[in-house]
Every structure is written in C-alpha cells, then in structure tokens.
LUMDREN-118807 format. One record per residue (C-alpha): residue in three letters; y, x, z. Coordinates in steps of 0.02 Angstrom, whole numbers. Layout:
<sites>
{Ala {Y X Z}} ...
</sites>
This chain:
<sites>
{Unk {0 0 0}} {Unk {175 62 -41}} {Unk {355 9 -25}} {Unk {476 -7 -171}} {Unk {644 80 -166}} {Unk {780 32 -291}} {Unk {921 150 -335}} {Unk {1073 125 -445}} {Unk {1116 274 -554}} {Unk {1266 230 -660}} {Unk {1217 67 -749}} {Unk {1030 105 -731}} {Unk {907 49 -597}} {Unk {774 173 -542}} {Unk {621 101 -454}} {Unk {523 214 -339}} {Unk {359 189 -247}} {Unk {360 257 -70}} {Unk {189 268 12}} {Unk {160 278 198}} {Unk {124 464 183}} {Unk {306 491 132}} {Unk {271 523 -53}} {Unk {405 460 -172}} {Unk {362 427 -355}} {Unk {472 350 -489}} {Unk {379 206 -572}} {Unk {514 130 -684}} {Unk {688 157 -754}} {Unk {781 1 -812}} {Unk {914 71 -926}} {Unk {1088 2 -948}} {Unk {1064 -152 -838}} {Unk {1251 -168 -804}} {Unk {1317 -113 -974}} {Unk {1463 6 -947}} {Unk {1481 -39 -762}} {Unk {1417 70 -619}} {Unk {1295 -10 -496}} {Unk {1367 -26 -321}} {Unk {1238 -138 -238}} {Unk {1088 -253 -238}} {Unk {1065 -417 -146}} {Unk {892 -495 -134}} {Unk {891 -685 -126}} {Unk {809 -743 36}} {Unk {656 -850 5}} {Unk {642 -1013 105}} {Unk {467 -966 165}} {Unk {517 -784 195}} {Unk {387 -720 70}} {Unk {448 -572 -34}} {Unk {277 -492 -56}} {Unk {259 -507 -245}} {Unk {423 -558 -326}} {Unk {608 -583 -292}} {Unk {775 -631 -368}} {Unk {901 -490 -355}} {Unk {1088 -490 -389}} {Unk {1141 -320 -458}} {Unk {1329 -289 -455}} {Unk {1458 -154 -480}} {Unk {1636 -130 -541}} {Unk {1673 -296 -629}} {Unk {1495 -339 -683}} {Unk {1355 -445 -608}} {Unk {1179 -483 -669}} {Unk {1035 -576 -586}} {Unk {856 -518 -618}} {Unk {688 -585 -564}} {Unk {567 -445 -527}} {Unk {384 -430 -480}} {Unk {283 -283 -415}} {Unk {111 -236 -356}} {Unk {-22 -101 -368}} {Unk {105 33 -415}} {Unk {184 -69 -556}} {Unk {353 -153 -577}} {Unk {397 -294 -699}} {Unk {560 -374 -745}} {Unk {516 -557 -769}} {Unk {687 -625 -816}} {Unk {870 -572 -823}} {Unk {1032 -668 -836}} {Unk {1171 -625 -953}} {Unk {1296 -496 -892}} {Unk {1441 -584 -807}} {Unk {1607 -494 -829}} {Unk {1729 -535 -689}} {Unk {1917 -518 -698}} {Unk {1925 -410 -541}} {Unk {1816 -286 -447}} {Unk {1663 -353 -355}} {Unk {1664 -282 -179}} {Unk {1512 -375 -114}} {Unk {1391 -515 -161}} {Unk {1296 -641 -54}} {Unk {1173 -779 -95}} {Unk {1225 -952 -37}} 
</sites>
C-alpha cells in the first residue's frame, strides 16, 4: 500500500507514490493542466461518506486559472477520469474551497 503525493510544477501536476518504507517514485506527469498559469494549490472535494480511497474530485488553481479534475488511483497507477475546461478569472485566485 502506498500514499499519493501531488506536486505542482509550473502548470504541470506530478504524481508520486510514497510507500511506507519512505520510497518516493513518480508515477505520472500531467502536462500543462493550467495552461500558462502556475499551480498554487489543490483542494480535494470532501465526500459525504468520507471515502477517498479510490477516486476524488480536485480543484487545481493558480494565478488566474482554475480547473476541476476527477482522478482515480490504485495499485501504483493514476488515472485522470475527467477534467473541466480551464476557467480564466479576472483577478488572482488566492485560495479555493468546496461549498
């Protein structure tokens, strides 16, 4: 069993697998997710039943851009199931929260 770690590098998302022995391995690079915007943060949508074991909706934001993606993972693999269009805001996004 391993944990997933998501990092923003410019407009790209890097997905790492972190096992309980402390070994970190990159399993996926999602290129250009935010276009020409730099990623500043991720917000995972809380599930009503609290179950985030296999998939989640994630808001990815930075600069003036926002995109929502649905992701799934398991057995050392990562899948992007769906992504919204890129929303271009008129001002900088400092934070994002699910309501």
